[in-house]
C-alpha positions in Angstrom: -84.6 38.1 -31.7 -84.9 37.9 -28.0 -86.8 34.8 -27.9 -84.5 33.3 -30.5 -81.6 34.2 -28.1 -83.4 32.7 -25.0 -83.8 29.4 -27.0 -80.6 29.3 -28.2 -79.1 29.8 -24.2 -82.0 26.9 -23.3 -80.5 24.5 -25.9 -77.4 25.3 -24.7 -78.0 25.0 -21.2 -79.7 21.5 -21.6 -76.5 20.4 -23.7 -74.6 21.3 -20.6 -76.8 19.1 -18.3 -76.8 16.3 -20.3 -73.0 16.0 -21.0 -72.7 16.3 -16.7 -75.3 13.8 -16.2 -73.6 11.5 -19.1 -70.2 12.2 -17.0 -71.7 11.4 -13.9 -73.1 8.3 -15.0 -70.0 7.0 -16.6 -67.7 7.8 -13.8 -70.3 6.1 -11.0 -70.3 3.4 -13.4 -66.6 3.2 -13.4 -66.6 3.5 -9.6 -68.8 0.8 -9.1 -66.9 -1.5 -11.2 -63.6 -0.5 -9.1 -65.3 -1.1 -6.0 -66.8 -4.5 -7.3 -63.2 -5.2 -8.3 -62.2 -4.4 -4.8 -64.9 -6.0 -2.9 -63.6 -9.4 -5.2 -60.0 -8.9 -3.5 -61.3 -8.3 -0.4 -63.7 -11.5 -0.5 -60.4 -14.0 -1.9 -57.9 -12.1 0.9 -60.8 -12.7 3.7 -61.0 -16.8 2.4 -57.2 -16.8 2.5 -57.3 -16.1 6.0 -59.9 -17.9 7.1 -58.8 -20.8 5.7 -55.1 -20.2 7.4 -57.5 -20.2 10.5 -59.4 -23.4 9.9 -56.2 -25.4 9.7 -54.4 -23.7 13.2 -57.9 -24.3 14.9 -57.6 -28.1 13.8 -54.8 -28.8 14.6 -55.1 -27.0 18.2 -58.2 -29.0 18.9 -56.1 -32.1 17.6 -53.6 -30.8 20.3 -55.5 -30.2 23.4 -57.3 -33.2 23.1 -54.1 -35.1 23.4 -53.3 -33.1 26.3 -56.6 -34.0 28.0 -55.8 -37.3 27.3 -52.6 -36.8 28.5 -53.4 -35.2 32.1 -56.2 -38.0 32.6 -53.3 -40.5 32.6 -51.7 -38.2 35.3 -55.3 -38.2 37.5 -54.8 -42.0 37.4 -51.6 -41.8 38.8 -52.6 -39.3 41.7 -55.4 -41.5 43.0 -53.5 -44.8 42.7 -53.0 -46.7 46.0 -49.2 -47.2 44.7 -47.9 -43.7 45.6 -44.2 -42.4 45.4 -43.7 -45.4 42.9 -44.5 -43.2 39.9 -43.1 -39.9 40.7 -41.0 -39.4 38.0 -43.6 -40.5 35.7 -45.8 -38.3 37.3 -43.6 -35.2 37.2 -43.0 -35.8 33.2 -46.9 -35.9 32.6 -47.3 -33.0 34.8 -45.2 -31.1 32.5 -48.2 -30.9 30.3 -50.0 -29.0 32.7 -47.9 -25.6 31.2 -47.6 -27.2 27.3 -50.0 -25.7 25.5 -50.7 -24.5 21.6 -52.6 -21.6 21.6 -54.5 -20.0 19.0 -53.7 -17.1 17.0 -56.2 -16.1 14.2 -54.9 -14.7 10.8 -57.4 -11.8 10.8 -55.5 -9.4 9.4 -57.5 -8.1 6.5 -61.0 -8.5 8.4 -59.6 -6.1 11.1 -58.1 -4.0 8.4 -61.4 -3.5 6.9 -63.0 -2.6 10.1 -60.6 -0.5 11.1 -60.6 1.8 7.4 -64.1 1.6 6.7 -63.8 -0.5 3.8 -66.1 -3.0 4.8 -69.0 -1.4 3.3 -67.8 -2.8 0.2 -69.5 -5.7 1.0 -72.5 -5.4 0.1 -74.1 -8.6 1.8 -75.3 -7.5 5.4 -75.6 -10.8 6.8 -72.1 -11.5 5.6 -70.3 -8.7 8.0 -73.1 -10.0 10.3 -71.5 -13.3 10.4 -68.0 -11.9 10.2 -68.5 -10.1 13.2 -70.1 -13.1 14.8 -66.7 -14.9 14.1 -64.4 -12.2 16.0 -66.8 -12.5 19.1 -65.8 -15.9 19.2 -62.6 -15.2 19.0 -62.4 -12.8 21.4 -64.1 -15.4 23.8 -61.0 -17.9 22.9 -58.3 -14.8 23.6 -59.9 -14.4 27.0 -60.1 -18.3 27.9 -56.5 -18.8 26.9 -55.3 -15.9 28.8 -57.1 -16.8 31.9 -55.7 -20.6 31.8 -52.1 -18.9 31.3 -52.7 -16.2 34.2 -53.9 -19.3 36.1 -50.6 -21.3 35.7 -48.4 -18.1 36.3 -50.3 -17.1 39.1 -51.1 -20.3 41.0 -49.2 -23.3 39.5 -45.8 -22.8 38.5 -44.4 -20.8 41.7 -45.6 -24.0 43.7 -43.7 -26.3 41.4 -40.5 -24.2 41.2 -40.5 -24.7 44.9 -40.9 -28.2 44.9 -39.0 -29.6 41.9 -35.3 -29.1 41.0 -35.6 -27.9 37.4 -32.2 -28.8 36.3 -32.1 -32.6 37.5 -36.0 -32.7 37.0 -36.0 -34.5 40.9 -38.8 -33.4 43.7 -37.5 -31.7 46.7 -40.9 -32.9 48.2 -42.5 -36.0 46.9 -45.5 -35.5 48.9 -46.3 -32.0 47.2 -46.7 -33.7 43.9 -49.6 -36.1 45.2 -51.0 -33.0 47.0 -54.9 -31.9 46.4 -53.2 -28.6 45.2 -51.3 -30.5 42.2 -54.6 -32.7 41.8 -56.6 -29.5 41.9 -54.6 -27.8 39.1 -54.7 -30.8 37.1 -58.1 -31.2 36.8 -58.5 -27.2 36.7 -56.3 -27.6 33.5 -58.4 -30.2 32.1 -61.6 -28.5 32.5 -60.1 -25.1 31.1 -58.7 -27.3 28.0 -62.0 -28.4 27.1 -63.7 -25.4 27.4 -61.0 -23.9 25.1 -61.2 -26.5 22.8 -65.1 -26.0 22.5 -64.4 -22.9 21.3 -62.0 -23.5 18.9 -64.7 -26.0 17.3 -67.4 -23.2 17.7 -64.9 -21.1 15.9 -64.1 -23.9 13.1 -68.2 -24.4 12.4 -68.4 -20.4 12.0 -65.3 -20.4 9.5 -67.3 -23.4 7.4 -70.4 -21.4 7.5 -68.4 -18.1 6.1 -66.8 -20.1 3.5 -69.7 -21.9 2.3 -71.8 -18.4 2.4 -69.0 -16.3 0.3 -68.8 -19.2 -2.0 -72.7 -18.8 -3.0 -72.1 -15.2 -2.5 
């Protein structure tokens, strides 16, 4: 009788263990499917953000190329032998020193995934590594843009406002606009604009790489 009871208990215990195991397996399978669906949604959203960033960067690169071309024209006037004859044109062109179109990335989804820890749902370590590389490029772009803006605020604008009647756009001191300080400001802006443009191009290449990786993924 005792042997029969132990046998029954063993069978019942085995049934319970099997039932729990099956329940865990089904739950894990359901959880895995849910995470796969969530991962697919994250990938779609990331693609959308990257495509928007790509369009913004393309426009910014074009803008910076035009800005450099315009400021190069200012350099030609600044070194011209016919000084003071082109001061009105020069003032108009030099206005482009403070004309900028900075890039602000649409990286909300990526930042959200990093902050929430849901980046773990993207199973490709290589993909995650390339996303982090893109964020580092974005950080370089932000610092470059901030440095250029700070330089303009600290050095260029104060002098400009001291030598230009903003209402009439007439100079109060023509010689200032042909000074070494203005020439250097123009050259500095061209150099920094080219540097920022190169960072834009680097980000654009990284975005293209990520989009190709996600298509394969």
